[in-house]
N, C-alpha and C positions, 0 to 999 in steps of 0.2 A: 504493499499500499504506499503510495507516495506521500510526501509530507503534508501537502494540502489536504489530500483526503484523510489522513490521520487527524488534523486540525479540525477538520469539518465533522467528523465523528464525535470528537471530544466536545465542541460546540453543541451538537445535537444532543448527547447524553447529559450534558450540563443542564441544558434547558429543561429537558424532561424530569430530570432528577429534582431540580428545584421545584418545578411545578408540582410534583408528586409530593414533595415534602410539605408544600403549602396546601395541599388538598387534604392531607392525611393529619398533619400537625406532628408528624414522626420524622425525626431526623436520624438518617443511618448512612455511615460512611460506605463507600465502596461502589456497589452495584447501582444501576440506574434506578430500579425500582426497589431499592432497599427500604423507603419508608413505608411503601405500600405492603411490602412482604412482612415486615413486622407487625403492621397492623392485622393483616389477614392470619399470621401465625397466632396473635393474641385471641383472636376469635375461634381457634380451633380448626382452621381450614386446613385442608390436607395439602401436602407437598405438590401434588399433580396440578391443582386448582392455583397454587401459588406460582408455579412455573408457567401456567397459561397466562396469568395476569402479567408475569414479568416479560414473557415473549411479546405480549401485545404493546407493553409501553417501549420495549427495544425497538420494535417495528416503528412506532412514532418517532424515536430518537433517529434510526436509520433514515426514515423519511425526510426529516429536517435536514440530517447531513447531506442527503442526496440533493436536496433542493438547493443547499448552498454551493454545492459543486456544479450544478447545473447553471445556476445563475451567476455566480461569481467566479468559476474557474476559467471562464473564457473571457471575461470582461477585464478591464484594466490592463490591457494587453502590453503597457509601458512597464508594468511590474513582473518580475519572474515568479515562478511558483513559489520559491521559498518565501519571497516577501509577501506574498498574499496569504501564505500559511502563517505568517507571523502576526498579520492583522486578525485572522481568524482565532487564533489562540489569544489574542489580546482582548478581543470581545467575550471570550469564554471566561477568562480571568476577571474582566470586569464584573460579571454576573455572579462570579463565585465570591466576590468581595462585598456584595449587597447584604443588607439585613434582610430578615426574614420576607420571603416574596408575597406571602399573604397580605401583610400591611400595604405594601407598595402598590399591589394590583387593585386592592380595594380603595386605596386613597387615589388612584388613577380612573376610578370608576370603570374598571376594564377596558379604557381606552388606550390602545397602543402609544398614540403620540405623546398622551401625558405621561405614561410610563417611561417613554424613552426621554423625556425632558428630565424626569426625576433620577434616572439611571446616570444621565450626563452630569447632573448637578452632583451626585454622589461619587462619581469615579472620574471627575475631571482631572485630578492629580496623576492618576495611572495613565491617562492618555498622554498628559504633558510629559511624563517620564520616560515616554516612549522615542521622543524625538522624531516623529514620523514626518516624511516629507507630505506635499500636497496631494499626490495621488494615494499614498497610504491613508492619509486622514479622510479622505474622501470616501474610499472603500470601508473604511471603520466606521463612518457615519451611516453609510447605506447598510451595513450588516447589522450595526446596533439597532436601526429601525426595523429591519426584518426580525431579528431575535426578538424584540419586543412584541412584535406582531404574533410571532410563533408562540411564545411563553403565555401570552395573554389568552390565546385560543385554547392551548392546552390546559391551563388553570380552569377556564370555564368549562372544559370538557370533563375534568376530574372532580368538579365541585361536588361535595357531599358524599364522595366514594366511600369514605370509611364508615358510614351509616346504613350502607346498603348491604343486602344479603348477596351472597357468593354470586349467584346467577345473575343478578343485575349488574353486580360489579363487571363480571366477565363481558357482559352484553354491553355496558357503557364503555368499556375500554376497547372493544371490537369496534363500536361505532365511531368513537374518537380516532382510531387508528385509519379507519376508512376515510374519515372526514379531512385528516390531515393529508393522507396520501392523494385525496382527490383534489386539493387545493391547487393554486392559491385561492383561499376563500376570502372572505370580505377583508379580515384584518390584515392578511399578507398581501392581497391586491392593493391594499391601502399603502403598505410599506413599499411596495413596487412603485405605485405611483408616485410617492414621496421622492424614491430615488430617481424617478425619470424627470420628475418635476425639478430636482436639484440640478440635474445635468442641463435641463432647458434653461434654467437661470444662469448657469455657468456658460453655456453657449452664447445666450444673448449678451452677457456681460463681455465675452472675449470678442465677439465680432461687431458690437455695437459702434465701435470707432474705425473698423476696418475701411469703410466706405464713406467716412463722415468728411471727407475731403473732396472737392472739385479739383480736377487734374487737367490741364490743357494740353498736356503730352508735347510740350514744345521744349527743346533744349536750348533755344536761345533766349529764354526768359529765366528772370531771377527766380529763386526758389519762392518767394513770397507773392511773385505775381503768377507763377505757375500753379501753384497749390495752395488752397485757401479753404476756409471752413464752409462746408456745404450749407449748414443751418443759417449762417448769416446771409450768403448769397443767393441762395434759393428763392425764385420766384413762383408761387403757384399760377399754373397756367391750365386753360381748358385744352380738352383734345375734341377732334370733330368725329363725331358718330352718327351716322344716318343723316348728314347734312346740318347737324346741330352742336354747337359747343356745349360740352359737359365736363364736369370734373372727374378726373381719372379714377379717383376714389369710388365715384359712383358706378364705374364700370367693373370694379372688382366683385360685384354681385354675379357678373359673368365669370364662371368658372375656368374659362378658355379666353384670353385675349391677346391679340395680335396687335402690336404697337408699332405704327410705321412713321416714317419722317424722313426727310432727305438728310445728306451728310450735315451735322452740326445742330439739327433741330432740338436736341435736349433729351434724346432717348435714354442716354447712359445717365444722365444727371437726374432724371426722373426716376429711373430704377434705384439709383444709389439713394435718393431722398425716400423713396417707398421703404426700402430695406432697412435704412437707419432709424427712422422714425418708428417703424414696427418694432425693430429689435429693442429700441429704447422704451417701448410702450408709449410713445408720445404721439401717435396718430389715432385720435379718437375714434371709436367704433372698430378697431383692428387690433387692440391691445392683445387679444388672445390668440392671434396667429403667431407661428413660429416662421420666419423668413429664411429663405434659402436663396444665394445668388450664384450663378454659374455663368462666367464669361466663356462663351462657346468658341471663341478664337484660340483657346488652349487646346483644343481638340481637333487637330489637324490630320491626324493618322490614326485616331482611334475612337470608338464610340464613348460618349460620358457613361459612368457607373453612378448608381445611387449614392455610394459613398462619397463621389466628387462633390455632392452637395455640402458635405461637411468639410471636406478637405481644401475645397477652394478657398476658404477663409479660415477655417479652423483646424488647420493641420495640427497645431501644437496641443490640442485637446482632443484630437480623434481617438487617442488610445484610452480615453476615459469615457467614451460613449458606450452606453449600454448595448448590448447586441440587439439589432433590429430597431434601434430607435428612430432611425430616418423613415423606415417603412412604416412604423406606427404612426407618427407624425402625419405621413402623407395619406395613409388609409383612413385616419379618424377625421380627416378634414380640416384640422387647424392649422393649415401651412400654407405659405404663399411660395411659389416656386418662380424666381425671376430668372429668365434666359436671355442674356443679353448678347447681341451682334451676330444673328445668323449670317449676315452678309459678310462678316469677316472670316467665316469657315471656307476653305478653298472650294470652288464650285464643284470639283469632282467628288467631294466627300460630303456636300451639303446633303444630298439626298438620304445618305445614312443617318445624319443628325435629325433630319426631319422624321425619318421612320422611328428614332429613337424616343422623340418627342411623343409621337403619336402612341407608342406602347406605354410610355409613363402615364399619358392621360388616360389610356383605357384601363390600365392595372390599378391606378389611384385615382378613381373618378371623383373623389371628394375634394381632392387638393385643388387649389386655385393656380393656375399655371398663367404667366405672362411673358410673352415672346416679343423681343424688339429687334427691328430690323429695319435697314434701308429698304426703299420701294424695290420690288421684284416683279416683273411680269407675270411669273409663276405663283407668286405667293397667294393671291386672292382665291385662285381656284384650289390651291391645297388647303387654305384656311377654311374654305366653305366644306370641305370633305371631311375636315378633322375636327369641325365643330368649333371653331375659333371665331369669336367677334372681332371685327377689324375696326380701329381707330387710328386716326392719324393726327400727328403733332404739326400744327399750322404755325406759320411765321408769327412772330410777335407784332402785335399792332403798336401804333406811336406810343401810346402811354405804357404799356409793357416794356418797351425797349428803353424808355427814359427811366423806369423804374429799375430796370435790370442794370443799368450803367450806375444808378445810385447804389444799389446793393453790393454790386461788384466792389467798388471802392471802400463801403463799409466793411466789407468781410475781409479785405486787404488790411484795413486798419486794426482789426482785431488782434492780430500778432506784432503789430509794430510798437516799439516803445521809444525810439529816436524821436525826439520833438520835430526835427528838421524834416525827417522822412514823412511823418504824418501830416504835416503842413504840405508838403509837396503832393501827397495823395489827395488831400482835399482840393488844391489847386488844380491838379488833373482831372479831377471830376467836372469842376466847373469850366475849364477850358474845352474838354470834350463836348459837354453839353452845348455850349457856345458853337463848336465847330460844326455840330449836326445842323444848326440853324441854317449854315451857309454852304453846305456842301452835300449835293444828292447821292453822291457815291457812298458817303458815311451814314446817311439815313437808310440806305438800302442795306448796307452791311449790317446795320444795328437790328433789322428784323430778324436776324438768324442768331441765336443764343452762342454759337461758337465764334462765328466771325465778330460778333459783337464783343466777346469776352477777350478774343485776341487783340481787337483794336483797343479795348482798354488796358491790356497788359502790355502791348508794344509801345502804347503812349506813356504809360506810366514808367516803363523802363528806359525812356528816352531814346528808343530806337528808332521812332518816328516822331515828328513834331507835326501836330494836327492844328489846324486844317493844312497848312503848307504842303506837307508831305504826303499827301493822301493817296498820290500814285505810288509811291514807296510802299505804303501800307499795303495796297492791292497786290503789288509784286510779293510781299513777304507772306501774306495770307495764301496766295495761290501756291507758292513754293512749299508752304506747311501742308496744304491740303493734298498736293500732288504726290508727296511721298514721306515727309518729315513725321508726321502724326503716326503714320502706320509703323515706320521704323522704330519709333521711341515706345510704342505699345507692343512690339514684338509680333505684329501680325505677319503672317507669311505672305511674302511678296511674290506673286503670280507673274507680274509683268516683266518682261525680257529687257525693256529699255531703261537707262539712266534718266534722271531727272530732267536734263536739258532735251532728251529726245522726246520724252513724254511732252513737255511744254511745246516743243516744236509741232508736234503732230495736233495738239489741242489748238494752238494759235493758227495752224493752217485750216483746220476745221472752222474755226470761228470766223476767219477772214473770208473763207469760201461762202459760207452761208450768209454772211452780211453782205458780201458784195453781189450776191445773187437774190438778195432779199428773201431768204429761205429761213422759215422758223423751225421747220421740222425737215430733217433730211432723211428722204427715203433709203430704205436699207441697201439696195443695190448701188445707188449713186454714193451712198455713205462709204460702203467698203472699197468701191473704185477709188475714191479721194484718199481713204485712210492709206491704201496700198501705194498711191503715188506720193503721198506725203511721207511714208516711212522711210524712204532714202536706202542707201546701201546698209546701213547698220541693222535695219529691221527687215530687211528683203525676205528672210527666211520665216519671219513672224506672220502666222495667220491674222488677216485684218481683223476677222471676226472676233478673235480671241483678245486682240489688242483693244479694240472698242469695247468689249465687255468688261475687260479688266479696269480701263479707264472709268468706265460708267459705276461700276461697283466700288471702287476703291477711292478715287478722287472727289466725287460728288460734284464735279465742274459739268459734267454732261449726264444725261439720263436716257435710258433706253425704254420704249413703251413695248407692249405686248407684240407689237408687229415688227419689232427691231428698228423702228424710226428713233432718230436721235434729236434731242434738244438740249439747249443749255438754260438750266433752271434759274441762274441768277444772271440777269442782263448786265449788271455792273461788271462782274467777273468775266462775262462773255466780251465785253467791250474792251476790257484790259488785254485779253489775249488778242483781240483784233489789233489793238494799238501796238503790240509786240510785232505782229506781222507786218503792220504798216511801216515800223521803223527799220525793221530788219531787212525788209524787201524793197525799200525806198519808194513807197507808194504815197509819199506825203503830199506831192503836189496834185496827184489826184483827188485825195481827200480834201485839199484846200479848195479845189475847184467845185466840190460838192457840199461845201459848208453851208450853202444856203438852206440845206435840210437841217432843220433845227434839232431833229430827232438824232443828228450826229453830233450834236453840241458836246456831251460828255466824251465821245470818242477824241475829238479834235483836242480838248483838253488834256487827255490822257497822252496823246502823242506829244503835245506841246512840252509837258512836263518831262518826257524823255529825251527831248532834243536838246542840244546845246550848240553854242557858238553859232556860225553861219546858218546852219540848218534851222535853228530855231527863228533866228532873224528873219529867214527867208519865209517861213510860214506866218508869221505875223504880218509882214509886208505884203504877203498875197491875200490875207484875209481883209487887211485895211484896205488895199487897191479894190477889192470886190465890193466891199462895203461902200466905198466912196461913188463907184460906178453904179451901183444899184441903191439909190436912195429910198426907193419904195421899201426895200427890205432894211431898215433902219435897225431892225432889231439884231442884225448880223454884227453891228458894233458891240453888242453885248459880249460876243464871243471873243473880239479882239481884246476887249478890256479884260475879260476873265484871263486871257492867256498872259496878260501883263499884271494882273492883280490890282486893277484900278476900279474904282466905282463906276457903274454904270451910266450910260448917257439919258438925256431928257428923251422919253418917248411919248407919243401922241396917246390920248385915251384911247383911241381905237386899237392902236398897236399893244397898249397895255391889256386891254380886255381881251385882245385875240391871243396874246402870250398866256394870260390867266387861263385860259379855257384850253388851249392846244398844248402848250409846254409849260405847265406850272414849275415844274423843277428849275427850268431856266431863268424864270423871273424870280423865284425865291432865292437862288442863289446870288444874282444880281442885286436884289434889294439887300440882303444880308451884308454886302459889301459898301453900302451907302454909308457915310459919317453920320454921328451921332446928332449932328445939327439938323439933319433932315429926317428926324425920327418920328415926327407927326405925320408927315407926308408918306413915309414909308409905311406907318402903321395903317393908314388909309388904304394904301395900295395892296398891301399883304392881306388885309381884310376882305379884299375882293377875290382872293385866290380860292377857287373851289376845290381845294385839294388837301388831303392830310399832310402833305410836305410843307405846308405853311405853318402848321401848328408849332414846331420848335421856334420858328422865327417869331411868332406872335408871343410865345412865352417868354423869349428874351426881351422883347420890347416891353413887356407888361412889367418884367422885372426891374430892367435899367431906366425905363422912361418914367417922366413925371405925370401929373394929372393931365395935362394935354395930350399925351401919348395914350393914356388910359381912356380918354374920352374918344379918340379917334379909332379905337380898336372895336370895330362892329362887325365881327364875322358873321356870316350867314348861317344859322344852325342847320338849315337843310341840307347842307353839304358835309356835316361832320357827324360822327358819332357823338352822342351826349356825353358818354363817359369820357371820350377823348377830350372834348371840350371843357369839361368840369375839371379835368386833371392839369390840363395845361393853363387855363386861364380860371383858377379857383375864384378869383375875386371879381369876375365878370358880372355885372349886374344883368338882371333878365331883360331890363329896359335898353341894354347896351347891344343886344342881339339884332342885327339887320334883319328886315324882312325880305330884302332882295340885294343881289350882287351890285355894289356901287359901279357904275360904268357901264351898266348892262350885261349882258350875256345870257347864258342859260337858265339864270334864275328869274328872268323877266317872264 
C-alpha cells in the first residue's frame, strides 16, 4: 500500500472511531469499533455479532478512505504523493487532538461548515506548526471540510446506537455503510461544492488582473502609452443587432454570440472588459458567471482543449484545479466562454477551430459562448448553422470619439506621478481635441477605437505633432496595421511579402481604383491588377492568396462574399493613393484635376509629402488654375490649405454650396480662421449640415465670448440630439435655428 493510501486509511479509521466513541460514550484504544465493541460486550452480545458490527464500521472507514483517494489522489498535481500523504495525516492528527466529538457536533447543530470552523479554531496551532506552502494549505483546507462532512454524517448515522437491541444495531450499521458508500450525500456534496467554490474564488482572484490592461501592441510607443488601465479607458458602446443598437450585455442572454467588426473596432477591448468585470464580480447581473478567455491565434497547429480555458490565463494555478472543474462549470451553465480572434487563425486551420467550437457548444449547451472575429464572407452562413446570433461593432459617433479621447488621457494619467508628465498629458488632450476641429482626416480616424488610440498615443509620445503632422500620422498608422501589430502579438504571418511590398501593392490598388472611379473592384479585374502590381519579388505568389492575406490581416481592404474588394477607410485609402501619386510622379495630373473638391484631402496629403521644387510646383499650379477659373473660387481654399493659411472670402452662394456638398472642406477652412473672426466663423459653421462641424462648434463655444455664443445657432434637424447636447451643453433651446442660414437643403 502506498504512503497516500496508508494515510487515507488512517484518516478514515480516525473519523469512524471518533464518531463511534461519540455515539456510544465509550472510548477504547486500538480498533476502529473499539467503543461499540465494549458497549455490546457489556450487554452480553456474542462475539459473532460483535464482529459483524465491527466489520460494518470498518466498511464505513474503508469507504471514507477510498473517497479521499479518489478525490484527492489525482488533484493538486503540483504536489507529489508523499506531500499529499503528509497533508492527509495532518488532518487525521488534527481530529485526534480534538476534545470529545459529541460536544463539538452538537454545538455545531450537526452542520459540517460550523464544525469545520470550530475545528480550525481549536487546531490552528497544529497547522501553523506544519509550515505548509500554499498548495499544501489549500489541500488541507479542502480535506478538513470533507472530513467534517463525513464525520457529521457518521455521527448522525450512529446516534443512539448504544440503546438499541442487537438486530437494530446491525441493521442501523448496515444502513450507514450503504449510505456512506452511495455518497457523496448531502453533507459530503456540500464539502465538495465548498472546495470547488474555493478554487473558483482562487481562479477569479488570479485572473482578474490578467486582462485589466488595454494594449496597443506597438513597439514604437512608450510603456505608459502602449499599456494603460482598461477600467479607466473603457467606453461602453452599443453593438448593432438586427439593425438596432443594443448593449452587448443584453445580448448575453443569447447563449451563442458572434461579434464582428473591422480591424480596430474594439472587439478585443470589449472581450477584455467583459472578462475583467465578471472575474471581479463588478458587472451587475453577471456576478454568478465564471469567465474563460481563449485567444485563438495561439492555436495555429492544433485544436484547443478544455484545459486551455484555464491554462490560457491561469497556468500557475492549473495544478490546484479540482478534476473536471472546467467541465462542470460549462455543464452547469454558470460560465461565459470568450473566444477571441478567429480571423487570426491561419486560414488552412480555421475550419478545424470552427468545428471545435461547434462541438464545444453541442456538448455544453448551457454555457454562454462569445466568438469575436473580423468580417469574413463565410461567417454568416456558419453562424446561422451553428445557432450563433450575429452582432456588429459599429464606428464611434462624434460624441463617443470625443469621450474616448478624454478617457484615454485620463487612463494614462492613472500611472503617472511626475508633475511635468501629467501636465503634458493634459495639454495633449486639449491640443488633440482642438486638432479634430480643423482636420477631416483626424475626425475620420477618431471614429475607429484603434486608430483613435494610436493617434492619442503617437501624439502624446511626441512622435507626431498634430494637426501639422497629420500625414505622418497616417503613414505610421498604415505601417502599424500592415504588419507591426501582428508581429508584436505573435500572430502567424501567412503573407510572403515584406512591409514595403505590401504597401506597394495596396497603394497600386488604391490608385487604380481611384483613377478609374471604382469603389468596388470586381474579382477578375482585381486579381489581374494584383498580379500586375506584385512585380518580380511576388511573381510566384498566388494573387488570390495575397489579396486574402491583405484583407484578413491589415484591415485596410475588405473582401465581400463574391470576392470583390473595397477600402473601408476613405482616409487611409486616400493616403495610399497619395503614396502612389508621389512615387509615380503623377502630381501634375492630380493638380489639373483639383477642381474636384472630392480630391481636396488627397491633394493635401500629396502636398505634405513633397519637398522643395516639387512642393512649390504643386502650389503654383493650383494657384494658377484658381486665378484662371474665378468661378471656382473655392479652389483657393485648397491653395491656402497647402500653405496653412486662413481661407479666402467666399460668396454666400459658394459657402452654401460648400456647406452642403463638401462640408469637410469648409469646416477645415473655417477652423484656420483667426480668433478675431470668431463671430462670423460661428455663424458660418452653424450653417454646415454635417456632424463634421460639431468639434469646431464646441471649440468656438468654449473659447468664444457671449457674442460667439449668440452666433451659434445650429439647425437641430441635421444633428443627433445626443451629439448636439454633448458638444454644446450650454446651448439654449431658443438658440437652435429653424433652418440653415444662407439657404440649402433645410429650406
